C-alpha positions, 0 to 999 in steps of 0.5 A: 605275616612275614614281610621282607624289607629291602633298602637302599643305603647311601654311604658317603664318606663313611656316613649312612643316610636315610634311604627309601625302604620298600616292604614286601608283604607275603601278599605281594603288596608294597609300601614305602617308608623312610628308614635307617639301618641301625645295627645292634652290637650283636649284629655288628659282632657277627658281621665283624666275625664274617658270620663265623661262630668261633670268631664271634663267640668271645664277643657275644653274651654267654651261651645258655643253650646249645641245641643240635637238631636231629630232625628229618627237616633240619640238622643245624645247631642252635645257640641261645642267649639272653633267656631265648631272646637271641638265637644263632643258627650255625651249620653243622659238621667239621666244615661247618661253623657258619652263622647262616641266620640270626633270630631275635625277640624284639620284646627284649630291651637289648634287641628292640632296635631290630624292629627298625632294622632294614635289609642291606646289600650284605644281609636281608631282614624279615619281621613277623610279630615280635620276631626279626630274622637276619640272613647273610647274603652271599649270592653266587655269580651268574656264571656259577649259577648257570653251571650249577643248574647245568649238571648234577653234583655230589655233596663233596662237589657242592662243598668244593664249589659253595662251602659247607651247606647250612643244613641237610634234610630229608622228605619223609616217605618219598625219600628224597635228600636235600641240602640248603645254602641259606646265604646263597639262597639255594637248595639242592635235591637228590634221589637216595642212591649212593652217591647222591646226585644233587640238582637244583631244588625248584619246588614249582618246577618239580610240582609242575613236572610231577603233575604233567607226568602224573607222578608222585614226588619224582624229580624232573630231568635237570636239563629242564631247569635251564629256565630257572631265574636265580633272582626269584629262586634265591628270594623264594629259598630265603623267604621260605626258610625265614618263615619256617624259623618264625613258625617254629618259634611260634609253635614253641611259644604256643606249646609253653603258653598252653603247657603245664607248670611244675608245682613250684612254678619254676618250669613249664612243659608243653608239646610241640611237633614241628615235623608233623609226624606221629613219631616226631613229637618233642617235649618242650621244657622251659625254666624261668628266665632261660631258653626252652629245651626240647627233647625228641622221643615223645612218640604219639604223645598228646597233651593228656599224656604228660604230668608233673610227678613232682617239682622236677620230674615229668611222667609222659606216655608214648605209643609204639608198635609193641605197646605203650611206655611211661617215661620220666624225664628230669626237667633240669638234666633231661635224664630220661628213664623207662618207668613202665611198659604196657605191652599190646595184647590184642588177643585179649578182649578188651585189649590191655592198653592204658586208658588213664593215668595220674599221680598218686604221690611225689614218686608214684603214679598209676595207670588204668588199662582197658580191662579195668585193672589198676596199676601203680608204679613207684619211680626211683628218685633221680639223683639231683645234680648241681643245678645250673 
């Protein structure tokens, strides 16, 4: 379970003394412990750079992976270091560049000290299993919060007031759009009409209003948000975000733990779906000693729908409105190619969809359709590039 650690750190004449730390678990129970804040070199670098990625980067370990999220639930940028033991989450766009979260796997010797890291007045720390998440704290004043809940604002107006958001999001089906500011502990939500008018996002208040109105996914009048308490709201916002980050990490870990290893043992591939929609599946590919890479486009793809064609190339099947597609993807470069298309022919009995497929050689695979017909596909070899 995720726990949130709040600490009182006493500083006298430049020295940090042990302080009583209160640990709040997800279940609400509290316990006390004596702890000191032990900031690692990486965290000190980020703090010294004022949580600006461009300023911190020269003093950080070499970046091994840059992943630009393009999901409905998040659009931030992830930077991975040290084989995936360290991840920095950075706000996107020309006005972005803020590090709004740091996640480490404390199993790595370099990051073991994060196990004892407690919160301070400048950042809050979350621990769950081997993972530690650190979020910067930049709460707004009571006066600013009162103004934010008193009226709706456009994205430009919010940026003028708060800076660039950490990330944006979209609620599938309902269509509502959102902006989240992690350091401030605030989210805003609006109807998808141009220009979008955003109001404070308070899930409990929205749920209660929809229940009273017998509505489904609408927003309460922003005037009804006057009672909101900032202390509780910002805590809920950051708690939910930290839990989601750890949950996603755990899903990727599970995908790789139950994935399929390449014939030479160099790579492993698995399936993850952090959005939970049929068309939002991702192939997760990890090379030994490196952070995993994720590729969208695995529509309705399941564990039985991908196989290693050879030591470097994967064949996977997707399902769409017009039929099924077999793709190859290069585990090193991420290059994807369409290898075969099986159109839906519903007028046929039985319909001509693929029921099985397998590998028949280093560059060949076969599939069988529901009518009993066998098909073999010769895959053009992907030209190897200089391996990283």
